[in-house]
C-alpha positions as CSV (number, residue, x, y, z in Angstrom):
1,M,-75.7,-72.0,39.6
2,A,-78.5,-71.6,37.1
3,L,-79.1,-68.0,38.4
4,R,-75.4,-67.1,37.7
5,A,-75.6,-68.5,34.2
6,E,-78.7,-66.5,33.6
7,V,-77.1,-63.3,34.9
8,S,-74.0,-63.9,32.8
9,E,-76.2,-64.4,29.7
10,L,-78.1,-61.2,30.3
11,K,-74.9,-59.2,30.9
12,S,-73.6,-60.6,27.6
13,R,-76.7,-59.5,25.8
14,L,-76.5,-56.0,27.3
15,N,-72.8,-55.6,26.3
16,Q,-73.5,-56.6,22.7
17,N,-72.5,-54.1,20.0
18,S,-71.3,-54.2,16.4
19,N,-67.8,-55.3,17.5
20,N,-68.8,-58.4,19.4
21,S,-72.1,-59.5,17.8
22,H,-74.2,-59.4,14.6
23,K,-75.7,-56.1,15.6
24,P,-75.3,-53.4,12.9
25,P,-73.0,-50.5,13.5
26,S,-76.0,-48.1,13.3
27,S,-77.2,-49.5,16.7
28,D,-74.0,-48.4,18.5
29,P,-74.1,-45.3,20.6
30,Y,-70.5,-44.6,19.3
31,R,-69.7,-46.3,16.1
32,K,-66.4,-48.2,15.8
33,A,-64.8,-50.1,13.0
34,A,-65.7,-53.8,12.7
35,T,-62.0,-54.6,12.7
36,P,-59.4,-52.6,14.6
37,R,-57.2,-50.2,12.7
38,K,-53.5,-49.6,13.2
39,K,-52.8,-46.9,15.8
40,G,-50.1,-44.3,15.7
41,G,-48.4,-42.6,12.8
42,K,-48.8,-39.1,11.5
43,R,-52.1,-38.0,10.1
44,G,-52.5,-36.5,6.6
45,G,-50.4,-37.1,3.6
46,K,-47.3,-39.3,3.9
47,E,-43.8,-38.0,3.4
48,G,-43.0,-37.7,-0.3
49,H,-46.6,-37.7,-1.2
50,Q,-47.4,-35.4,-4.1
51,G,-50.3,-33.2,-3.0
52,K,-53.0,-32.4,-5.6
53,G,-54.8,-29.1,-5.6
54,M,-57.5,-27.9,-7.9
55,D,-56.8,-27.9,-11.6
56,R,-57.3,-24.8,-13.6
57,L,-60.1,-25.0,-16.1
58,Q,-60.5,-23.3,-19.4
59,F,-62.0,-19.9,-18.4
60,T,-65.2,-18.5,-19.8
61,N,-65.0,-15.1,-18.1
62,E,-62.0,-12.8,-17.7
63,V,-61.7,-9.9,-15.4
64,E,-58.6,-7.7,-15.6
65,L,-57.7,-5.8,-12.5
66,K,-56.1,-2.7,-13.7
67,V,-53.7,-0.6,-11.6
68,E,-55.7,2.4,-10.4
69,T,-52.7,4.3,-8.9
70,E,-52.0,7.2,-11.2
71,R,-48.7,8.3,-9.7
72,C,-46.0,6.4,-7.8
73,E,-44.8,7.5,-4.4
74,C,-41.6,8.8,-6.0
75,G,-43.6,11.2,-8.1
76,A,-43.4,9.4,-11.4
77,D,-46.5,9.4,-13.7
78,L,-47.9,5.8,-14.1
79,M,-50.7,6.7,-16.6
80,A,-48.4,6.2,-19.6
81,V,-46.8,2.9,-18.3
82,K,-48.2,-0.3,-19.9
83,G,-49.6,-2.8,-17.4
84,E,-48.6,-6.5,-17.4
85,I,-50.2,-9.5,-15.8
86,S,-48.4,-10.4,-12.5
87,E,-50.7,-13.1,-11.1
88,V,-53.8,-15.0,-12.0
89,R,-56.3,-16.3,-9.5
90,Q,-59.2,-18.4,-10.7
91,V,-62.7,-18.8,-9.2
92,Q,-64.7,-21.8,-10.2
93,D,-68.4,-21.5,-9.6
94,I,-71.7,-22.7,-10.9
95,P,-74.2,-20.5,-12.7
96,E,-77.4,-19.5,-11.1
97,P,-80.1,-22.1,-11.8
98,Q,-82.3,-21.2,-14.7
99,V,-85.1,-23.1,-16.3
100,V,-85.0,-23.5,-20.1
101,V,-88.6,-23.3,-21.4
102,T,-89.3,-24.3,-25.0
103,D,-92.7,-23.7,-26.7
104,Y,-93.4,-26.1,-29.5
105,K,-95.9,-24.2,-31.8
106,Q,-97.6,-26.5,-34.1
107,Q,-98.3,-25.0,-37.5
108,K,-101.5,-25.8,-39.4
109,K,-102.2,-25.5,-43.1
110,T,-105.7,-25.8,-44.7
111,C,-106.0,-26.9,-48.2
112,P,-107.7,-24.2,-50.3
113,C,-109.4,-26.8,-52.5
114,C,-110.8,-29.5,-50.2
115,G,-110.4,-27.9,-46.8
116,K,-108.2,-30.7,-45.4
117,E,-106.0,-29.6,-42.5
118,H,-102.3,-30.5,-42.3
119,F,-100.3,-30.2,-39.1
120,G,-96.7,-30.0,-38.1
121,I,-95.5,-33.0,-36.0
122,F,-94.5,-32.6,-32.4
123,P,-91.1,-34.2,-31.4
124,Q,-91.3,-37.6,-29.8
125,G,-92.1,-37.4,-26.1
126,V,-93.8,-34.0,-26.3
127,N,-97.3,-35.3,-25.5
128,A,-99.0,-32.8,-23.2
129,P,-99.9,-29.1,-23.2
130,V,-97.3,-28.5,-20.4
131,Q,-94.8,-31.1,-19.2
132,Y,-91.3,-31.5,-17.7
133,G,-88.3,-32.3,-19.9
134,N,-85.9,-35.2,-19.9
135,N,-83.3,-33.4,-17.8
136,V,-85.9,-32.8,-15.0
137,K,-86.9,-36.5,-15.1
138,T,-83.3,-37.7,-15.1
139,L,-82.2,-35.4,-12.2
140,S,-85.2,-36.5,-10.1
141,V,-84.4,-40.2,-10.6
142,L,-80.7,-39.6,-10.0
143,L,-81.4,-37.8,-6.7
144,C,-83.8,-40.5,-5.5
145,N,-81.6,-43.5,-6.3
146,D,-77.9,-42.6,-6.5
147,Y,-78.0,-39.9,-3.7
148,K,-80.9,-41.4,-1.6
149,V,-82.8,-38.1,-1.4
150,P,-86.4,-38.6,-0.2
151,I,-89.0,-38.0,-2.9
152,Q,-90.5,-35.0,-1.0
153,K,-87.1,-33.5,-0.7
154,V,-86.5,-33.9,-4.4
155,S,-89.7,-32.0,-5.1
156,Q,-88.6,-29.3,-2.7
157,L,-85.2,-29.0,-4.2
158,L,-86.5,-28.6,-7.7
159,S,-88.9,-25.9,-6.3
160,D,-86.1,-24.1,-4.4
161,L,-83.6,-24.1,-7.2
162,Y,-85.7,-23.9,-10.4
163,G,-89.2,-22.8,-9.4
164,L,-90.6,-26.1,-10.7
165,F,-93.2,-28.0,-8.7
166,P,-93.3,-31.7,-9.6
167,N,-95.5,-33.5,-7.1
168,V,-94.6,-36.8,-5.4
169,S,-96.7,-39.0,-7.7
170,T,-95.0,-37.4,-10.7
171,I,-91.5,-38.3,-9.3
172,V,-92.7,-41.8,-8.5
173,K,-93.8,-42.2,-12.1
174,Y,-90.4,-41.1,-13.4
175,N,-88.7,-43.7,-11.1
176,A,-91.1,-46.4,-12.3
177,K,-90.4,-45.5,-16.0
178,A,-86.6,-45.6,-15.3
179,Y,-87.0,-49.0,-13.6
180,E,-88.8,-50.4,-16.7
181,K,-86.0,-49.1,-19.0
182,M,-83.4,-50.8,-16.8
183,E,-84.8,-54.3,-17.1
184,A,-82.0,-55.4,-19.5
185,V,-79.3,-54.0,-17.1
186,E,-80.9,-55.8,-14.2
187,M,-80.9,-59.1,-16.1
188,L,-77.2,-58.6,-16.9
189,I,-76.4,-58.0,-13.2
190,K,-78.4,-61.1,-12.1
191,K,-76.7,-63.3,-14.7
192,S,-73.2,-62.0,-13.8
193,I,-73.7,-62.6,-10.0
194,L,-75.1,-66.1,-10.5
195,S,-72.2,-67.1,-12.7
196,S,-69.5,-65.7,-10.3
197,L,-67.4,-68.1,-8.3
198,V,-67.6,-65.9,-5.1
199,A,-70.4,-63.6,-3.9
200,H,-71.4,-61.9,-0.7
201,S,-74.9,-61.7,0.9
202,D,-76.3,-59.7,3.7
203,E,-79.5,-58.0,4.9
204,T,-80.4,-54.9,6.9
205,G,-83.6,-53.3,8.2
206,I,-85.3,-50.6,6.1
207,R,-88.5,-48.6,6.3
208,V,-91.0,-49.1,3.4
209,G,-94.2,-47.1,3.6
210,G,-93.6,-46.6,7.3
211,K,-93.3,-50.4,8.0
212,M,-90.3,-52.5,8.9
213,F,-88.9,-54.4,5.8
214,W,-85.6,-56.0,5.0
215,L,-83.2,-54.9,2.3
216,H,-81.4,-58.0,1.0
217,V,-78.1,-57.6,-1.0
218,M,-76.1,-60.0,-3.0
219,S,-72.9,-58.7,-4.6
220,T,-69.6,-59.4,-6.2
221,C,-66.6,-57.0,-6.8
222,M,-68.4,-55.7,-9.9
223,F,-72.1,-56.0,-9.4
224,T,-74.7,-55.5,-6.7
225,Y,-78.3,-56.8,-6.6
226,L,-80.8,-55.5,-4.1
227,F,-84.4,-56.3,-3.2
228,T,-86.8,-55.6,-0.3
229,H,-89.0,-58.1,1.5
230,S,-91.2,-58.0,4.5
231,K,-89.2,-61.0,5.9
232,R,-85.6,-61.4,6.8
233,G,-85.2,-65.2,6.7
234,L,-86.0,-68.2,4.6
235,E,-89.2,-66.9,3.1
236,A,-87.4,-63.9,1.6
237,L,-84.3,-66.0,0.5
238,K,-86.5,-68.5,-1.3
239,S,-88.7,-65.8,-2.9
240,E,-88.7,-65.1,-6.7
241,L,-86.8,-61.9,-6.0
242,S,-83.9,-63.7,-4.4
243,L,-80.8,-65.0,-6.3
244,I,-79.5,-67.2,-3.5
245,K,-81.8,-70.1,-4.3
246,D,-80.2,-70.4,-7.8
247,Y,-76.6,-69.8,-6.7
248,T,-74.1,-72.6,-6.7
249,G,-70.8,-70.8,-6.0
250,K,-69.1,-69.8,-2.7
251,L,-71.3,-67.4,-0.7
252,V,-69.7,-65.2,2.0
253,H,-72.2,-64.3,4.7
254,D,-72.5,-63.6,8.5
255,S,-73.5,-67.2,9.4
256,Y,-77.2,-66.2,9.7
257,A,-79.0,-69.6,10.1
258,S,-81.3,-69.3,7.1
259,Y,-78.4,-69.3,4.7
260,F,-77.4,-72.8,5.7
261,N,-80.7,-74.2,4.3
262,F,-79.1,-73.9,0.8
263,L,-77.1,-77.0,0.3
264,S,-75.9,-76.2,-3.2
265,I,-73.9,-73.3,-1.9
266,I,-70.3,-73.4,-0.6
267,H,-70.6,-71.4,2.6
268,A,-67.9,-69.0,3.8
269,L,-68.1,-66.9,6.9
270,C,-67.4,-63.1,6.8
271,G,-64.1,-62.2,8.4
272,A,-65.5,-59.2,10.1
273,H,-68.2,-61.2,11.8
274,I,-65.7,-63.9,12.9
275,I,-63.7,-61.1,14.6
276,R,-66.9,-59.9,16.3
277,E,-67.6,-63.4,17.6
278,L,-64.1,-63.8,18.9
279,T,-64.3,-60.4,20.6
280,S,-67.4,-61.6,22.4
281,Q,-65.5,-64.7,23.6
282,E,-62.5,-62.5,24.5
283,E,-64.7,-60.3,26.7
284,I,-65.7,-63.3,28.9
285,G,-62.1,-64.4,29.4
286,R,-61.6,-67.0,26.6
287,Q,-57.8,-66.9,25.9
288,W,-58.1,-69.1,22.8
289,A,-60.3,-66.4,21.3
290,V,-57.6,-63.8,21.9
291,K,-55.0,-66.0,20.1
292,M,-57.3,-66.7,17.2
293,K,-58.2,-63.1,16.8
294,T,-54.6,-62.0,16.8
295,L,-53.7,-64.6,14.2
296,L,-56.6,-63.6,11.9
297,L,-55.7,-59.9,12.1
298,K,-52.1,-60.7,11.3
299,L,-53.1,-62.7,8.3
300,K,-55.3,-59.7,7.2
301,A,-52.4,-57.3,7.6
302,N,-50.0,-59.4,5.6
303,R,-52.4,-60.3,2.7
């Protein structure tokens, strides 16, 4: 009897995926939606839907395609006939990347009486003999953070497109500077999340310096706060970086045990994770799970 129970437990573990357990979708050999989607129906735009193509932009270049035929097939001379525009086709493209280089030449004047030297003043931020401008700094930070491009790839991209060669340490420095300037925004995000009635929390594995870390998230419909920690559980959630220890609203999460250590929080379980748990019970023949899952999906469809 004990052997059968053990075999059943091992089979259950082997069959776990993102649809019937807490395993992330990235671990699935073939990714599926956490909750089933409606089947059937035509793909593409619905009947009566107004399609939207590209909008014409104000043009900067104009090419007129003149009629090169000098004489019509009937024999009439076309050279004296005035042409008119019959159709316009617009091509929207980006210019070839080009670096704008500005030399700031500081002027010096020497007093003819006392010999004192007077100098022109460099603009604020122009501090080195050769340096990158604000647009390069902004683009590198944007690519790293909003578009999740690895730092070495950012360096390579700037090299390929513009012939610039910022090294990795330079790009890291730009990110650190941007982080310092965003302190006020970060404080606003933290304050807004902590004062919200409902928030969501989760965590997922991430590589930091080649080592396994955890990326923790706490979010509302308007704001998202992220931090990394070497631990997944209580140590991370109680750290100074975490907001959960100071939160008193309703927290939606995946029922990870560490969350239940916070008694000031009203706990709410994530609907997608409940469906996964019910799917797991359904797969081993629990009919009550089938009924509950059906009910929850109907409620979701009719909300």
